PyMOL Python script that loads the backbone (N, CA, C, O; Angstrom):
from pymol import cmd

cmd.read_pdbstr("""\
ATOM      1  N   UNK A   1      53.492  89.496 140.341  1.00  0.00           N
ATOM      2  CA  UNK A   1      54.679  88.691 140.797  1.00  0.00           C
ATOM      3  C   UNK A   1      55.488  88.552 142.161  1.00  0.00           C
ATOM      4  O   UNK A   1      56.151  89.509 142.562  1.00  0.00           O
ATOM      5  N   UNK A   2      55.431  87.356 142.873  1.00  0.00           N
ATOM      6  CA  UNK A   2      55.653  87.630 144.363  1.00  0.00           C
ATOM      7  C   UNK A   2      57.327  87.572 144.287  1.00  0.00           C
ATOM      8  O   UNK A   2      58.007  87.572 143.260  1.00  0.00           O
ATOM      9  N   UNK A   3      57.847  87.517 145.841  1.00  0.00           N
ATOM     10  CA  UNK A   3      59.179  87.716 146.018  1.00  0.00           C
ATOM     11  C   UNK A   3      59.683  86.393 145.799  1.00  0.00           C
ATOM     12  O   UNK A   3      60.888  86.474 145.560  1.00  0.00           O
ATOM     13  N   UNK A   4      59.245  85.123 145.778  1.00  0.00           N
ATOM     14  CA  UNK A   4      59.982  83.803 145.410  1.00  0.00           C
ATOM     15  C   UNK A   4      60.202  83.814 144.207  1.00  0.00           C
ATOM     16  O   UNK A   4      61.198  83.151 143.922  1.00  0.00           O
ATOM     17  N   UNK A   5      59.486  84.487 142.993  1.00  0.00           N
ATOM     18  CA  UNK A   5      59.592  84.431 141.647  1.00  0.00           C
ATOM     19  C   UNK A   5      60.881  85.428 141.303  1.00  0.00           C
ATOM     20  O   UNK A   5      61.869  85.161 140.619  1.00  0.00           O
ATOM     21  N   UNK A   6      60.531  86.747 142.045  1.00  0.00           N
ATOM     22  CA  UNK A   6      61.919  87.642 142.029  1.00  0.00           C
ATOM     23  C   UNK A   6      63.142  87.170 142.229  1.00  0.00           C
ATOM     24  O   UNK A   6      64.095  87.314 141.462  1.00  0.00           O
ATOM     25  N   UNK A   7      63.135  86.518 143.409  1.00  0.00           N
ATOM     26  CA  UNK A   7      64.550  85.685 143.663  1.00  0.00           C
ATOM     27  C   UNK A   7      64.990  84.822 142.720  1.00  0.00           C
ATOM     28  O   UNK A   7      66.139  84.936 142.292  1.00  0.00           O
ATOM     29  N   UNK A   8      64.092  83.780 142.236  1.00  0.00           N
ATOM     30  CA  UNK A   8      64.397  83.142 141.172  1.00  0.00           C
ATOM     31  C   UNK A   8      65.116  83.498 140.066  1.00  0.00           C
ATOM     32  O   UNK A   8      66.175  82.966 139.732  1.00  0.00           O
ATOM     33  N   UNK A   9      64.430  84.602 139.353  1.00  0.00           N
ATOM     34  CA  UNK A   9      65.074  85.330 138.567  1.00  0.00           C
ATOM     35  C   UNK A   9      66.388  86.213 138.561  1.00  0.00           C
ATOM     36  O   UNK A   9      67.148  86.365 137.604  1.00  0.00           O
ATOM     37  N   UNK A  10      66.492  86.729 139.749  1.00  0.00           N
ATOM     38  CA  UNK A  10      67.690  87.427 139.875  1.00  0.00           C
ATOM     39  C   UNK A  10      68.802  86.303 140.564  1.00  0.00           C
ATOM     40  O   UNK A  10      69.938  86.751 140.724  1.00  0.00           O
ATOM     41  N   UNK A  11      68.583  85.023 140.941  1.00  0.00           N
ATOM     42  CA  UNK A  11      69.299  83.941 141.113  1.00  0.00           C
ATOM     43  C   UNK A  11      69.800  83.516 139.801  1.00  0.00           C
ATOM     44  O   UNK A  11      71.010  83.519 139.577  1.00  0.00           O
ATOM     45  N   UNK A  12      68.802  83.089 138.776  1.00  0.00           N
ATOM     46  CA  UNK A  12      69.364  82.411 137.370  1.00  0.00           C
ATOM     47  C   UNK A  12      70.162  83.445 136.848  1.00  0.00           C
ATOM     48  O   UNK A  12      71.229  83.098 136.341  1.00  0.00           O
ATOM     49  N   UNK A  13      69.809  84.916 136.864  1.00  0.00           N
ATOM     50  CA  UNK A  13      70.829  85.897 136.023  1.00  0.00           C
ATOM     51  C   UNK A  13      72.285  85.763 136.966  1.00  0.00           C
ATOM     52  O   UNK A  13      73.354  85.500 136.415  1.00  0.00           O
ATOM     53  N   UNK A  14      72.201  85.927 138.100  1.00  0.00           N
ATOM     54  CA  UNK A  14      73.614  85.822 138.911  1.00  0.00           C
ATOM     55  C   UNK A  14      74.323  84.437 138.255  1.00  0.00           C
ATOM     56  O   UNK A  14      75.462  84.583 137.813  1.00  0.00           O
ATOM     57  N   UNK A  15      73.722  83.140 138.173  1.00  0.00           N
ATOM     58  CA  UNK A  15      74.267  82.007 137.911  1.00  0.00           C
ATOM     59  C   UNK A  15      74.870  82.323 136.377  1.00  0.00           C
ATOM     60  O   UNK A  15      76.044  82.197 136.032  1.00  0.00           O
ATOM     61  N   UNK A  16      73.920  82.698 135.684  1.00  0.00           N
ATOM     62  CA  UNK A  16      74.275  82.947 134.492  1.00  0.00           C
ATOM     63  C   UNK A  16      75.423  84.110 133.907  1.00  0.00           C
ATOM     64  O   UNK A  16      75.846  84.083 132.751  1.00  0.00           O
ATOM     65  N   UNK A  17      75.682  84.751 134.553  1.00  0.00           N
ATOM     66  CA  UNK A  17      76.471  85.900 134.590  1.00  0.00           C
ATOM     67  C   UNK A  17      77.971  85.554 134.964  1.00  0.00           C
ATOM     68  O   UNK A  17      78.947  85.848 134.274  1.00  0.00           O
ATOM     69  N   UNK A  18      77.988  84.953 136.039  1.00  0.00           N
ATOM     70  CA  UNK A  18      78.990  84.446 136.713  1.00  0.00           C
ATOM     71  C   UNK A  18      79.635  82.962 136.579  1.00  0.00           C
ATOM     72  O   UNK A  18      80.671  82.530 137.086  1.00  0.00           O
ATOM     73  N   UNK A  19      78.872  82.442 135.896  1.00  0.00           N
ATOM     74  CA  UNK A  19      79.322  80.898 135.946  1.00  0.00           C
ATOM     75  C   UNK A  19      80.545  80.856 134.810  1.00  0.00           C
ATOM     76  O   UNK A  19      81.440  80.028 134.979  1.00  0.00           O
ATOM     77  N   UNK A  20      80.580  81.601 133.841  1.00  0.00           N
ATOM     78  CA  UNK A  20      81.587  81.733 132.879  1.00  0.00           C
ATOM     79  C   UNK A  20      82.933  82.080 133.276  1.00  0.00           C
ATOM     80  O   UNK A  20      83.975  81.804 132.681  1.00  0.00           O
ATOM     81  N   UNK A  21      82.778  82.738 134.390  1.00  0.00           N
ATOM     82  CA  UNK A  21      84.226  83.404 135.109  1.00  0.00           C
ATOM     83  C   UNK A  21      85.188  82.389 135.786  1.00  0.00           C
ATOM     84  O   UNK A  21      86.257  82.624 136.350  1.00  0.00           O
ATOM     85  N   UNK A  22      84.590  81.276 135.604  1.00  0.00           N
ATOM     86  CA  UNK A  22      85.512  79.938 136.414  1.00  0.00           C
ATOM     87  C   UNK A  22      85.834  79.062 135.132  1.00  0.00           C
ATOM     88  O   UNK A  22      86.683  78.176 135.237  1.00  0.00           O
ATOM     89  N   UNK A  23      85.291  79.243 134.117  1.00  0.00           N
ATOM     90  CA  UNK A  23      85.766  77.807 133.245  1.00  0.00           C
ATOM     91  C   UNK A  23      87.171  78.035 132.555  1.00  0.00           C
ATOM     92  O   UNK A  23      87.516  79.133 132.119  1.00  0.00           O
ATOM     93  N   UNK A  24      87.824  77.077 132.506  1.00  0.00           N
ATOM     94  CA  UNK A  24      89.050  77.136 131.990  1.00  0.00           C
ATOM     95  C   UNK A  24      89.114  76.087 130.954  1.00  0.00           C
ATOM     96  O   UNK A  24      88.742  74.950 131.245  1.00  0.00           O
ATOM     97  N   UNK A  25      89.663  76.433 129.470  1.00  0.00           N
ATOM     98  CA  UNK A  25      90.004  75.770 128.536  1.00  0.00           C
ATOM     99  C   UNK A  25      91.186  75.270 128.240  1.00  0.00           C
ATOM    100  O   UNK A  25      92.183  75.876 128.634  1.00  0.00           O
ATOM    101  N   UNK A  26      91.311  74.159 127.544  1.00  0.00           N
ATOM    102  CA  UNK A  26      92.671  73.380 127.392  1.00  0.00           C
ATOM    103  C   UNK A  26      93.251  74.402 126.467  1.00  0.00           C
ATOM    104  O   UNK A  26      92.543  75.168 125.815  1.00  0.00           O
ATOM    105  N   UNK A  27      94.737  74.393 126.422  1.00  0.00           N
ATOM    106  CA  UNK A  27      95.612  75.013 125.753  1.00  0.00           C
ATOM    107  C   UNK A  27      96.171  74.180 124.631  1.00  0.00           C
ATOM    108  O   UNK A  27      96.880  73.252 125.020  1.00  0.00           O
ATOM    109  N   UNK A  28      96.018  74.295 123.320  1.00  0.00           N
ATOM    110  CA  UNK A  28      96.420  73.759 122.240  1.00  0.00           C
ATOM    111  C   UNK A  28      97.684  74.343 121.729  1.00  0.00           C
ATOM    112  O   UNK A  28      97.522  75.554 121.578  1.00  0.00           O
ATOM    113  N   UNK A  29      98.904  73.951 121.396  1.00  0.00           N
ATOM    114  CA  UNK A  29     100.005  74.540 120.997  1.00  0.00           C
ATOM    115  C   UNK A  29     100.750  73.576 120.051  1.00  0.00           C
ATOM    116  O   UNK A  29     101.143  72.484 120.459  1.00  0.00           O
ATOM    117  N   UNK A  30     100.951  74.017 118.708  1.00  0.00           N
ATOM    118  CA  UNK A  30     101.586  73.399 117.736  1.00  0.00           C
ATOM    119  C   UNK A  30     103.038  73.684 117.444  1.00  0.00           C
ATOM    120  O   UNK A  30     103.350  74.874 117.437  1.00  0.00           O
ATOM    121  N   UNK A  31     103.885  72.880 117.226  1.00  0.00           N
ATOM    122  CA  UNK A  31     105.294  73.274 116.606  1.00  0.00           C
ATOM    123  C   UNK A  31     105.351  73.502 115.276  1.00  0.00           C
ATOM    124  O   UNK A  31     104.488  73.029 114.537  1.00  0.00           O
ATOM    125  N   UNK A  32     106.322  74.218 114.826  1.00  0.00           N
ATOM    126  CA  UNK A  32     106.552  74.543 113.930  1.00  0.00           C
ATOM    127  C   UNK A  32     106.766  73.594 112.814  1.00  0.00           C
ATOM    128  O   UNK A  32     107.238  72.505 113.142  1.00  0.00           O
ATOM    129  N   UNK A  33     106.507  73.794 111.539  1.00  0.00           N
ATOM    130  CA  UNK A  33     106.669  72.315 110.498  1.00  0.00           C
ATOM    131  C   UNK A  33     107.804  72.754 109.771  1.00  0.00           C
ATOM    132  O   UNK A  33     107.877  73.930 109.415  1.00  0.00           O
ATOM    133  N   UNK A  34     108.686  71.947 109.517  1.00  0.00           N
ATOM    134  CA  UNK A  34     109.904  71.824 108.704  1.00  0.00           C
ATOM    135  C   UNK A  34     109.648  70.987 107.504  1.00  0.00           C
ATOM    136  O   UNK A  34     108.975  69.957 107.483  1.00  0.00           O
ATOM    137  N   UNK A  35     110.363  71.643 106.342  1.00  0.00           N
ATOM    138  CA  UNK A  35     110.250  71.210 105.022  1.00  0.00           C
ATOM    139  C   UNK A  35     110.325  69.621 104.809  1.00  0.00           C
ATOM    140  O   UNK A  35     109.636  69.007 103.994  1.00  0.00           O
ATOM    141  N   UNK A  36     111.187  69.106 105.597  1.00  0.00           N
ATOM    142  CA  UNK A  36     111.532  67.658 105.259  1.00  0.00           C
ATOM    143  C   UNK A  36     110.480  66.843 105.821  1.00  0.00           C
ATOM    144  O   UNK A  36     110.596  65.618 105.782  1.00  0.00           O
ATOM    145  N   UNK A  37     109.321  67.465 106.413  1.00  0.00           N
ATOM    146  CA  UNK A  37     108.249  66.684 107.044  1.00  0.00           C
ATOM    147  C   UNK A  37     107.380  66.025 105.939  1.00  0.00           C
ATOM    148  O   UNK A  37     106.640  66.785 105.315  1.00  0.00           O
ATOM    149  N   UNK A  38     107.376  64.874 105.660  1.00  0.00           N
ATOM    150  CA  UNK A  38     106.583  64.528 104.447  1.00  0.00           C
ATOM    151  C   UNK A  38     105.610  63.429 104.894  1.00  0.00           C
ATOM    152  O   UNK A  38     105.537  63.031 106.057  1.00  0.00           O
ATOM    153  N   UNK A  39     104.820  62.942 103.804  1.00  0.00           N
ATOM    154  CA  UNK A  39     103.690  61.723 104.147  1.00  0.00           C
ATOM    155  C   UNK A  39     104.725  60.509 105.033  1.00  0.00           C
ATOM    156  O   UNK A  39     104.393  59.999 106.103  1.00  0.00           O
ATOM    157  N   UNK A  40     105.737  60.284 104.455  1.00  0.00           N
ATOM    158  CA  UNK A  40     106.341  59.200 105.117  1.00  0.00           C
ATOM    159  C   UNK A  40     106.802  59.344 106.397  1.00  0.00           C
ATOM    160  O   UNK A  40     107.405  58.384 106.876  1.00  0.00           O
ATOM    161  N   UNK A  41     106.662  60.275 107.020  1.00  0.00           N
ATOM    162  CA  UNK A  41     107.140  60.617 108.309  1.00  0.00           C
ATOM    163  C   UNK A  41     106.549  60.232 109.257  1.00  0.00           C
ATOM    164  O   UNK A  41     105.384  60.572 109.462  1.00  0.00           O
ATOM    165  N   UNK A  42     107.383  59.238 110.246  1.00  0.00           N
ATOM    166  CA  UNK A  42     106.756  58.961 111.711  1.00  0.00           C
ATOM    167  C   UNK A  42     107.347  59.454 112.927  1.00  0.00           C
ATOM    168  O   UNK A  42     108.550  59.459 113.185  1.00  0.00           O
ATOM    169  N   UNK A  43     106.385  59.877 113.671  1.00  0.00           N
ATOM    170  CA  UNK A  43     106.684  60.625 115.082  1.00  0.00           C
ATOM    171  C   UNK A  43     106.285  59.544 116.344  1.00  0.00           C
ATOM    172  O   UNK A  43     105.224  58.921 116.357  1.00  0.00           O
ATOM    173  N   UNK A  44     107.103  59.461 117.171  1.00  0.00           N
ATOM    174  CA  UNK A  44     107.072  59.120 118.373  1.00  0.00           C
ATOM    175  C   UNK A  44     107.269  59.927 119.495  1.00  0.00           C
ATOM    176  O   UNK A  44     108.279  60.630 119.450  1.00  0.00           O
ATOM    177  N   UNK A  45     106.502  60.017 120.584  1.00  0.00           N
ATOM    178  CA  UNK A  45     106.651  60.821 121.652  1.00  0.00           C
ATOM    179  C   UNK A  45     107.297  60.055 122.797  1.00  0.00           C
ATOM    180  O   UNK A  45     106.642  59.319 123.535  1.00  0.00           O
ATOM    181  N   UNK A  46     108.669  60.265 122.925  1.00  0.00           N
ATOM    182  CA  UNK A  46     109.227  59.406 123.623  1.00  0.00           C
ATOM    183  C   UNK A  46     108.845  59.645 125.069  1.00  0.00           C
ATOM    184  O   UNK A  46     108.654  58.618 125.721  1.00  0.00           O
ATOM    185  N   UNK A  47     108.697  60.794 125.692  1.00  0.00           N
ATOM    186  CA  UNK A  47     108.241  61.183 126.934  1.00  0.00           C
ATOM    187  C   UNK A  47     108.690  62.628 127.275  1.00  0.00           C
ATOM    188  O   UNK A  47     108.966  63.494 126.445  1.00  0.00           O
ATOM    189  N   UNK A  48     108.719  62.749 128.569  1.00  0.00           N
ATOM    190  CA  UNK A  48     108.687  64.415 128.986  1.00  0.00           C
ATOM    191  C   UNK A  48     109.991  64.080 130.148  1.00  0.00           C
ATOM    192  O   UNK A  48     109.985  63.157 130.963  1.00  0.00           O
ATOM    193  N   UNK A  49     111.070  65.100 129.957  1.00  0.00           N
ATOM    194  CA  UNK A  49     111.921  65.266 130.676  1.00  0.00           C
ATOM    195  C   UNK A  49     111.838  66.833 131.508  1.00  0.00           C
ATOM    196  O   UNK A  49     112.089  67.890 130.930  1.00  0.00           O
ATOM    197  N   UNK A  50     111.476  66.745 132.830  1.00  0.00           N
ATOM    198  CA  UNK A  50     111.461  67.975 133.101  1.00  0.00           C
ATOM    199  C   UNK A  50     110.138  68.965 132.604  1.00  0.00           C
ATOM    200  O   UNK A  50     108.948  68.668 132.712  1.00  0.00           O
ATOM    201  N   UNK A  51     110.649  70.095 132.089  1.00  0.00           N
ATOM    202  CA  UNK A  51     109.525  70.915 131.245  1.00  0.00           C
ATOM    203  C   UNK A  51     109.651  70.698 129.846  1.00  0.00           C
ATOM    204  O   UNK A  51     109.126  71.517 129.092  1.00  0.00           O
ATOM    205  N   UNK A  52     110.408  69.495 129.272  1.00  0.00           N
ATOM    206  CA  UNK A  52     110.901  69.511 127.858  1.00  0.00           C
ATOM    207  C   UNK A  52     110.354  68.097 127.399  1.00  0.00           C
ATOM    208  O   UNK A  52     110.249  67.178 128.211  1.00  0.00           O
ATOM    209  N   UNK A  53     110.032  67.968 126.151  1.00  0.00           N
ATOM    210  CA  UNK A  53     109.425  66.685 125.567  1.00  0.00           C
ATOM    211  C   UNK A  53     110.402  66.214 124.374  1.00  0.00           C
ATOM    212  O   UNK A  53     110.882  66.915 123.484  1.00  0.00           O
ATOM    213  N   UNK A  54     110.551  64.934 124.584  1.00  0.00           N
ATOM    214  CA  UNK A  54     111.789  64.309 123.493  1.00  0.00           C
ATOM    215  C   UNK A  54     110.651  63.484 122.435  1.00  0.00           C
ATOM    216  O   UNK A  54     109.644  62.805 122.638  1.00  0.00           O
ATOM    217  N   UNK A  55     111.295  63.879 121.378  1.00  0.00           N
ATOM    218  CA  UNK A  55     110.339  63.307 120.321  1.00  0.00           C
ATOM    219  C   UNK A  55     111.329  62.675 119.472  1.00  0.00           C
ATOM    220  O   UNK A  55     112.368  63.266 119.177  1.00  0.00           O
ATOM    221  N   UNK A  56     110.946  60.990 118.884  1.00  0.00           N
ATOM    222  CA  UNK A  56     111.741  60.608 117.855  1.00  0.00           C
ATOM    223  C   UNK A  56     110.953  60.916 116.692  1.00  0.00           C
ATOM    224  O   UNK A  56     109.722  60.930 116.692  1.00  0.00           O
ATOM    225  N   UNK A  57     111.803  61.203 115.543  1.00  0.00           N
ATOM    226  CA  UNK A  57     111.177  61.291 114.115  1.00  0.00           C
ATOM    227  C   UNK A  57     112.082  60.407 112.876  1.00  0.00           C
ATOM    228  O   UNK A  57     113.246  60.505 112.488  1.00  0.00           O
ATOM    229  N   UNK A  58     111.085  59.632 112.533  1.00  0.00           N
ATOM    230  CA  UNK A  58     111.644  58.816 111.234  1.00  0.00           C
ATOM    231  C   UNK A  58     111.241  59.638 109.990  1.00  0.00           C
ATOM    232  O   UNK A  58     110.099  60.079 109.855  1.00  0.00           O
ATOM    233  N   UNK A  59     112.078  59.797 109.226  1.00  0.00           N
ATOM    234  CA  UNK A  59     111.559  60.232 107.761  1.00  0.00           C
ATOM    235  C   UNK A  59     112.497  59.499 106.622  1.00  0.00           C
ATOM    236  O   UNK A  59     113.634  59.798 106.256  1.00  0.00           O
ATOM    237  N   UNK A  60     111.830  58.683 106.288  1.00  0.00           N
ATOM    238  CA  UNK A  60     112.513  57.919 105.032  1.00  0.00           C
ATOM    239  C   UNK A  60     113.811  57.083 105.748  1.00  0.00           C
ATOM    240  O   UNK A  60     113.688  56.125 106.511  1.00  0.00           O
ATOM    241  N   UNK A  61     114.821  57.570 105.394  1.00  0.00           N
ATOM    242  CA  UNK A  61     116.039  56.657 106.176  1.00  0.00           C
ATOM    243  C   UNK A  61     116.696  57.467 107.184  1.00  0.00           C
ATOM    244  O   UNK A  61     117.787  57.015 107.532  1.00  0.00           O
ATOM    245  N   UNK A  62     116.259  58.736 107.852  1.00  0.00           N
ATOM    246  CA  UNK A  62     116.931  59.497 108.476  1.00  0.00           C
ATOM    247  C   UNK A  62     116.033  59.222 109.953  1.00  0.00           C
ATOM    248  O   UNK A  62     114.803  59.203 109.989  1.00  0.00           O
ATOM    249  N   UNK A  63     116.828  59.041 111.006  1.00  0.00           N
ATOM    250  CA  UNK A  63     115.931  59.050 112.107  1.00  0.00           C
ATOM    251  C   UNK A  63     116.936  60.400 113.091  1.00  0.00           C
ATOM    252  O   UNK A  63     118.134  60.676 113.038  1.00  0.00           O
ATOM    253  N   UNK A  64     115.702  61.047 114.000  1.00  0.00           N
ATOM    254  CA  UNK A  64     116.114  62.018 114.579  1.00  0.00           C
ATOM    255  C   UNK A  64     115.670  62.074 115.854  1.00  0.00           C
ATOM    256  O   UNK A  64     114.510  61.714 116.055  1.00  0.00           O
ATOM    257  N   UNK A  65     116.372  62.467 116.818  1.00  0.00           N
ATOM    258  CA  UNK A  65     115.618  63.192 118.047  1.00  0.00           C
ATOM    259  C   UNK A  65     115.647  64.476 118.263  1.00  0.00           C
ATOM    260  O   UNK A  65     116.638  65.187 118.098  1.00  0.00           O
ATOM    261  N   UNK A  66     114.522  64.850 118.656  1.00  0.00           N
ATOM    262  CA  UNK A  66     114.495  66.205 118.723  1.00  0.00           C
ATOM    263  C   UNK A  66     113.652  66.654 120.382  1.00  0.00           C
ATOM    264  O   UNK A  66     112.934  65.961 121.103  1.00  0.00           O
ATOM    265  N   UNK A  67     114.009  67.734 120.497  1.00  0.00           N
ATOM    266  CA  UNK A  67     113.570  68.394 122.274  1.00  0.00           C
ATOM    267  C   UNK A  67     112.922  69.543 121.846  1.00  0.00           C
ATOM    268  O   UNK A  67     113.419  70.505 121.260  1.00  0.00           O
ATOM    269  N   UNK A  68     111.661  69.348 122.219  1.00  0.00           N
ATOM    270  CA  UNK A  68     110.888  70.667 122.502  1.00  0.00           C
ATOM    271  C   UNK A  68     110.353  71.042 124.170  1.00  0.00           C
ATOM    272  O   UNK A  68     110.135  70.280 125.113  1.00  0.00           O
ATOM    273  N   UNK A  69     110.244  72.702 124.053  1.00  0.00           N
ATOM    274  CA  UNK A  69     110.088  72.997 125.517  1.00  0.00           C
ATOM    275  C   UNK A  69     108.457  72.709 125.638  1.00  0.00           C
ATOM    276  O   UNK A  69     107.708  71.917 125.066  1.00  0.00           O
ATOM    277  N   UNK A  70     108.256  73.765 126.692  1.00  0.00           N
ATOM    278  CA  UNK A  70     106.568  73.549 127.080  1.00  0.00           C
ATOM    279  C   UNK A  70     105.616  74.056 126.002  1.00  0.00           C
ATOM    280  O   UNK A  70     104.493  73.602 125.782  1.00  0.00           O
ATOM    281  N   UNK A  71     106.234  75.088 125.341  1.00  0.00           N
ATOM    282  CA  UNK A  71     105.523  75.893 124.326  1.00  0.00           C
ATOM    283  C   UNK A  71     105.817  75.332 122.863  1.00  0.00           C
ATOM    284  O   UNK A  71     105.627  76.054 121.884  1.00  0.00           O
ATOM    285  N   UNK A  72     106.272  74.066 122.744  1.00  0.00           N
ATOM    286  CA  UNK A  72     106.438  73.320 121.669  1.00  0.00           C
ATOM    287  C   UNK A  72     107.372  73.971 120.659  1.00  0.00           C
ATOM    288  O   UNK A  72     107.195  73.704 119.471  1.00  0.00           O
ATOM    289  N   UNK A  73     108.357  74.805 121.021  1.00  0.00           N
ATOM    290  CA  UNK A  73     109.397  75.362 120.131  1.00  0.00           C
ATOM    291  C   UNK A  73     110.574  74.343 120.222  1.00  0.00           C
ATOM    292  O   UNK A  73     110.679  73.767 121.305  1.00  0.00           O
ATOM    293  N   UNK A  74     111.398  74.060 119.332  1.00  0.00           N
ATOM    294  CA  UNK A  74     112.395  73.171 119.070  1.00  0.00           C
ATOM    295  C   UNK A  74     113.874  74.010 119.566  1.00  0.00           C
ATOM    296  O   UNK A  74     114.247  75.107 119.148  1.00  0.00           O
ATOM    297  N   UNK A  75     114.516  73.195 120.503  1.00  0.00           N
ATOM    298  CA  UNK A  75     115.919  73.621 121.066  1.00  0.00           C
ATOM    299  C   UNK A  75     116.710  73.371 120.126  1.00  0.00           C
ATOM    300  O   UNK A  75     116.504  72.324 119.510  1.00  0.00           O
ATOM    301  N   UNK A  76     117.942  74.300 119.682  1.00  0.00           N
ATOM    302  CA  UNK A  76     118.503  74.036 118.791  1.00  0.00           C
ATOM    303  C   UNK A  76     119.900  74.155 119.383  1.00  0.00           C
ATOM    304  O   UNK A  76     120.069  75.137 120.105  1.00  0.00           O
ATOM    305  N   UNK A  77     120.803  73.434 119.231  1.00  0.00           N
ATOM    306  CA  UNK A  77     122.235  73.296 119.414  1.00  0.00           C
ATOM    307  C   UNK A  77     123.117  74.500 118.626  1.00  0.00           C
ATOM    308  O   UNK A  77     124.346  74.510 118.693  1.00  0.00           O
TER     309      UNK A  77
END
""", "prot")
cmd.dss("prot")
cmd.show_as("cartoon", "prot")
cmd.util.cbc("prot")
cmd.orient("prot")
């Protein structure tokens, strides 16, 4: 085995070992499910204000606006 081949093998090992170090994955967070949420519930994300998300929820005859933080935890008053 010549020197060039050894350098290629070492280079491939180096790339394989350290390429996964810089990989970033998307973080998915779900909010808590309430009992009143049913099949006839409609959700609309109105937007983001600062670090909070504003969501409009229509369940049957009720209309609700909810505020979630960036971890999808509902604010309560």
